[in-house]
N, C-alpha and C positions, 0 to 999 in steps of 0.2 A: 625768753626763748627766741630762737631764730625762726623766721617764717620759712615755710618750705620753699624750695627753689621753684621757679615757674616751670610749667609743663612745656617741653620743647615742641615747637611746631614741626609738622612734617614738611620736608623740603621736596618740592616737585622738581625733578631733574628734567632738563631739556634734552632733546635728541641732537646728536651731532650732525652737522651738515655734511654733504658729500665732500666738500673741500677739506673740512676738518678730518674726515676719515682718511682721505688720500694723504694729507700731511702726516697723520699719525702713522700710517703704513710706511711712508718714506723714512720717518724717524726710527721706527721699530726695526726696519731692515738694516739700519746702520749700527745696531748693537747686537750682542749675542743674546739669544733667547734663553729663558729658563727651560728646564726640562718639562715637557708637556704643554708649554704655552703655544698658542696658535695666533696667527695674525687675523684680524677681522677681514672679511671679504669686502671689496669696494662695491658700493651700491651704484648701479647705473640707472639713470632716469630715462625712461622711454620718451623719445621725441614725439611731439604731437603729429598726427598725420598730415596736417596742412602746412607744416614747416614753421609755424609760429613759435617764438621763444616761449618757454614756460614762464609763468609769472613768478617774480621773486618773492621772497618771504615778506619783505617790508610792504610790497604792493598788496599781498594777500591780507595782511593785517589791517591795512588802511581800508580795503574794500569791505571787510565785514565789520559792522558796527559793534561796539563793545556792549555787552549786556548791562542793562541798568540795574544797579544794586540798590536796595532800600537804604535810606539815609541811616547813618550810625546813630545809636541812641546817645542822648546827652551824657556827659560824664557824671558819675555820682559825686556827691559832696564828700570831700575827704574826712575821714575820722581821725581824731587825735590818736597818737600811738598808744598812750596809756588807756584810753577808753576802748580802743579796739582790742587790746590785750585783755582787759577786764571782761568785755562782752564775750570774747571767745572762751574764756575760762569759766564763765557763768557767775562771776563775782559781782556783776552789775546788771541791773534789770533794764530792759528797754523802756524808754519814757512813755511812748504812746504806740498804739497800733491802729491800723485802718481796717474797718470791717467792709469787705467788698461785696457782701450779700445785699441784694436789694429787696 
């Protein structure tokens, strides 16, 4: 039998930047719209009161340290295809077991 397909991962979408939104609005204005379709509104970033330029996305990413993730577990020893199939169907017994009670 075939193995079941892997479970798809959820994809985390990123937000569009202001430049990308402005570009999309310019492109969308050049074509005829569908009935009921609306153009997105352009986001405006408020300027800081002291007149300094806002930090760029890359600078913000560099400034914040990445969270440390625990190390990945070591890979499991591969099972032979026939043994894996027999174990999953209950036709072969497991050789040994470990008792974790102390």
